[in-house]
C-alpha positions as CSV (number, residue, x, y, z in Angstrom):
1,M,0.0,0.0,0.0
2,D,1.1,3.5,-0.7
3,S,0.8,6.4,1.6
4,N,-2.2,7.9,-0.2
5,S,-4.4,4.9,0.2
6,Q,-3.5,4.6,3.9
7,A,-4.4,8.3,4.5
8,N,-7.8,7.8,2.9
9,E,-8.5,4.7,5.1
10,N,-7.7,6.6,8.3
11,D,-9.5,9.9,7.6
12,Q,-13.2,9.9,6.9
13,Q,-13.9,11.7,3.7
14,V,-16.9,14.0,3.5
15,R,-18.3,14.2,0.0
16,V,-20.4,17.3,0.5
17,I,-19.8,21.0,1.3
18,L,-19.7,21.7,5.1
19,P,-20.1,25.1,6.7
20,N,-16.9,27.0,7.3
21,K,-17.0,27.8,11.0
22,R,-14.1,30.3,10.8
23,K,-16.3,32.4,8.5
24,G,-19.3,32.1,10.8
25,E,-21.3,29.8,8.5
26,M,-23.8,27.3,10.0
27,F,-26.5,24.8,9.1
28,G,-30.0,26.0,8.9
29,L,-33.5,24.6,8.1
30,V,-35.9,26.7,6.0
31,E,-39.1,27.1,8.0
32,K,-41.1,29.6,5.9
33,L,-40.8,31.4,2.5
34,S,-41.6,35.1,2.9
35,G,-41.4,36.2,-0.7
36,A,-39.1,38.6,-2.5
37,S,-36.1,36.2,-2.0
38,R,-36.5,36.2,1.8
39,L,-37.0,33.2,4.1
40,T,-37.2,32.3,7.7
41,V,-34.4,29.9,8.8
42,M,-34.0,27.9,12.0
43,C,-30.3,27.9,12.6
44,E,-28.2,25.3,14.5
45,D,-27.5,27.7,17.4
46,G,-31.3,27.8,18.1
47,F,-32.0,31.2,16.7
48,T,-34.6,31.9,14.0
49,R,-33.2,34.3,11.4
50,N,-34.7,36.2,8.5
51,S,-32.5,35.2,5.6
52,R,-32.2,36.4,2.0
53,I,-31.1,34.7,-1.1
54,P,-28.2,36.6,-2.8
55,G,-28.6,37.6,-6.5
56,K,-26.1,35.0,-7.8
57,M,-28.2,32.1,-6.2
58,K,-31.7,33.3,-7.1
59,K,-32.1,31.8,-10.5
60,R,-29.6,29.0,-10.1
61,M,-31.0,27.3,-7.0
62,W,-34.6,27.2,-6.0
63,I,-35.2,26.8,-2.3
64,R,-38.3,25.3,-0.7
65,E,-39.6,24.8,2.9
66,H,-37.7,22.1,4.9
67,D,-34.6,22.4,2.8
68,L,-31.2,22.2,4.5
69,V,-29.1,25.2,3.8
70,I,-25.8,26.9,4.9
71,V,-26.4,30.4,6.3
72,K,-24.0,33.1,7.3
73,P,-25.3,35.6,9.9
74,W,-24.6,39.3,9.3
75,E,-21.9,40.7,11.5
76,F,-23.7,43.9,12.4
77,Q,-27.3,42.4,12.7
78,N,-27.3,38.9,14.2
79,E,-31.0,38.3,13.5
80,R,-30.4,38.3,9.7
81,A,-28.4,36.1,7.5
82,D,-27.5,35.2,3.9
83,V,-28.0,31.8,2.3
84,V,-24.7,30.4,1.1
85,Y,-25.6,26.9,-0.1
86,R,-28.6,24.6,-0.4
87,Y,-28.3,20.8,0.0
88,T,-30.2,18.4,-2.1
89,Q,-32.4,15.7,-0.4
90,T,-29.7,13.1,-1.1
91,Q,-26.9,15.3,0.4
92,A,-29.1,16.1,3.5
93,S,-29.8,12.4,4.2
94,Y,-26.0,11.6,3.7
95,L,-25.2,14.2,6.4
96,S,-27.8,12.8,8.7
97,R,-26.6,9.2,8.3
98,N,-23.1,10.2,9.1
99,N,-24.1,12.3,12.2
100,L,-22.8,15.5,10.8
101,L,-26.0,17.5,11.5
102,P,-26.8,19.0,14.9
103,E,-29.8,17.4,16.7
104,V,-31.6,20.7,16.6
105,I,-32.2,20.7,12.9
106,N,-31.9,17.0,12.0
107,I,-35.3,16.1,10.6
108,F,-33.9,13.7,8.0
109,K,-33.6,10.6,10.3
């Protein structure tokens, strides 16, 4: 065996994008669509935030209720956030199976 295959066996590879904690990103669950690219998201820290979908994601990725998303709270207004990424149903169930989701928002059991 070479060193690359041994490293892959020891480390668990995650095949989906995870929130970057250093940038302040976190998991969230869409509770309600408010219209005009705005949503209400239940975040992993227990807060419910009003989030918006940035312009570059509006047409590319449609978001529905009960979708798993990555949100980044605003630095100057903590009760608001921007949506960074939306997981597909398959990706969300993968995260749930591998215990990568916090219990607060894990509805994919």
